[in-house]
C-alpha positions in Angstrom: 90.3 63.9 81.6 91.9 61.9 84.1 95.6 63.0 85.2 97.8 60.6 87.0 101.1 60.9 89.4 102.6 58.0 91.1 105.6 56.5 92.9 106.7 53.0 94.0 103.7 52.6 96.3 100.6 54.6 95.1 98.9 55.5 92.0 97.0 58.9 92.1 94.4 59.9 89.5 92.9 63.6 89.4 89.8 64.6 87.4 90.1 67.9 85.4 86.7 68.8 86.4 87.0 70.4 89.6 90.5 69.3 90.0 88.9 66.4 92.3 90.9 63.5 93.6 89.6 60.6 91.7 91.8 57.7 93.0 94.4 56.8 95.4 95.3 53.2 94.8 97.7 51.0 96.3 100.0 49.6 93.3 100.6 46.5 95.2 97.4 45.0 95.9 95.1 47.3 94.1 93.5 48.6 97.3 91.3 52.0 96.9 92.0 54.0 99.8 89.5 56.9 98.6 86.0 56.8 98.8 84.6 56.2 95.2 81.2 57.8 95.5 77.9 56.0 96.3 74.5 57.7 94.7 72.5 56.4 97.7 74.8 58.2 100.1 77.0 60.8 98.5 78.4 60.2 94.9 81.3 62.9 95.2 84.8 62.2 96.1 87.2 64.8 97.1 85.3 68.5 96.1 87.6 71.4 96.1 85.1 74.2 97.1 85.3 77.9 95.7 84.1 80.8 96.2 82.1 79.7 98.9 81.6 76.6 101.3 78.0 75.9 102.2 75.1 78.0 100.9 74.0 81.5 101.3 70.1 82.5 102.0 68.1 82.0 98.5 71.3 81.4 96.7 71.7 85.1 95.7 73.6 88.3 97.1 74.2 91.8 96.0 77.2 93.4 95.0 77.3 97.2 93.6 74.0 97.2 92.7 74.1 93.9 90.9 72.1 90.7 91.8 74.4 87.3 91.3 73.1 83.8 91.8 75.5 81.4 93.3 75.0 77.5 93.9 75.7 75.5 96.7 79.5 75.3 97.7 80.3 77.3 94.6 81.1 76.5 91.1 84.8 75.3 91.0 83.8 71.8 91.7 81.8 71.5 88.5 84.4 73.5 86.4 87.0 72.3 83.8 90.5 73.3 85.0 93.6 73.0 83.1 96.2 71.1 83.9 99.6 73.4 83.9 102.1 70.9 85.4 102.3 67.3 85.2 105.3 65.3 86.1 106.8 62.7 88.5 105.1 63.1 91.7 103.5 66.4 91.3 100.4 67.9 89.3 99.0 71.2 89.3 95.6 72.7 87.8 94.2 76.2 87.4 91.0 77.8 86.8 90.9 81.5 85.9 88.1 84.0 85.9 85.8 84.0 82.8 82.5 85.5 81.5 80.9 82.3 82.8 82.4 82.9 86.3 81.6 86.4 86.2 77.7 85.8 85.9 78.2 84.3 89.7 81.2 85.6 91.2 81.9 89.0 89.3 85.9 89.3 90.3 89.0 88.5 88.5 91.0 85.4 90.3 93.2 82.6 89.5 93.0 79.3 91.6 95.5 76.7 91.6 95.3 73.3 93.1 98.4 71.3 93.6 98.8 67.6 94.5 102.1 66.2 95.6 102.9 62.5 96.4 105.4 62.0 99.0 106.1 58.2 100.1 102.7 57.4 101.5 101.6 61.1 101.9 99.6 63.0 99.5 99.5 66.7 100.0 97.1 69.1 98.3 97.4 72.7 98.3 95.3 75.2 97.1 96.2 79.0 96.2 93.7 81.7 94.9 94.6 85.2 93.9 91.8 87.4 93.7 90.5 90.9 95.0 86.9 90.1 96.2 85.4 93.0 98.2 82.2 91.1 99.3 79.7 91.4 101.9 77.2 88.6 102.2 74.5 89.4 104.6 73.2 85.8 105.5 72.0 84.2 108.7 71.1 80.7 107.3 74.7 79.4 106.2 74.8 75.3 106.1 78.2 73.5 105.7 79.2 69.7 105.3 82.1 67.5 104.1 83.2 64.5 103.4 86.0 62.2 104.7 88.4 59.8 103.6 89.7 56.8 105.6 92.9 54.7 104.9 94.5 51.3 106.0 97.7 51.5 108.2 100.5 50.4 106.1 101.0 46.6 107.1 104.8 46.8 106.1 105.5 49.7 108.6 103.3 47.9 111.3 105.6 44.7 110.9 108.6 47.0 111.3 107.8 48.4 114.5 106.3 45.2 115.9 109.5 43.5 115.1 111.6 45.7 117.4 109.5 44.8 120.3 106.7 47.1 120.2 103.2 46.0 121.2 100.3 46.4 118.4 98.3 49.0 120.2 101.7 51.1 120.8 102.6 50.9 117.1 99.3 52.0 115.8 99.5 54.7 118.0 102.8 55.6 116.8 101.8 55.8 113.4 98.7 57.7 113.9 100.4 60.5 115.9 103.2 60.2 113.0 100.4 61.4 110.3 99.2 64.0 112.9 102.5 65.5 113.3 102.7 66.3 109.8 100.3 68.7 110.1 100.9 70.0 113.6 104.5 70.2 112.7 103.6 73.6 110.7 103.0 75.4 113.5 105.9 78.0 113.8 105.4 78.8 117.4 107.2 76.2 119.4 105.3 76.5 122.7 101.8 76.2 121.1 103.2 73.3 118.7 104.2 71.1 121.8 101.0 71.8 123.5 99.1 70.5 120.2 101.5 67.5 119.8 100.8 66.7 123.7 96.8 67.3 123.1 96.9 65.1 119.9 98.8 62.2 121.7 96.5 62.2 124.8 93.4 62.1 122.2 94.9 59.2 120.3 95.2 57.5 123.7 91.4 58.2 124.5 92.7 60.4 127.7 90.6 63.4 126.4 87.0 63.6 125.4 86.3 66.1 122.3 84.7 68.5 125.0 87.9 68.7 127.1 88.5 72.5 128.2 86.2 73.2 125.6 84.9 77.1 125.6 81.6 76.6 123.7 79.9 75.2 126.8 77.4 73.2 124.8 74.2 72.0 126.1 74.2 68.1 126.2 
């Protein structure tokens, strides 16, 4: 079942299966910002992964003498969540432990996924309360993820350019603004300022991905 939240600009749909984002659509022109899945490449949209991301060796682990099979990326993405809150600009979904989840994950938990639509920003947060005391001995872990690409708002671009700001600089300002929404959560001011500086330089092409990297990968 699909649930929706919306404001003056965007309409967002969430599937109760996996509490997965299903659609982010511009109400003015119908433009779809979210990848809609293509079986030829990747059929998913925006999975919520729990209790693992990736796979464990042979898909099996042991805990307190028991053996448990767990699928790639865990079971949450295929589970039916309960919508516990929907109204205005927010929706919250919940998944609790039951007999079926304990077949592969023998712990009590409550996983909540909340979406908040704030102007042009869609915030998604996840909270899980659980007590896993689990050790997985595995040296063959593989992880991957998808990505979502959206367009820069043309009205905001026009506003900046009408004030004498060039197109390239206007785009840079908007991209940096979105990045700063995340960087701004860093509480340590000197670290936050340094990350802001690095993000700005990276967006302007002044830094390569490997700048000051400590991994020293072989090329």
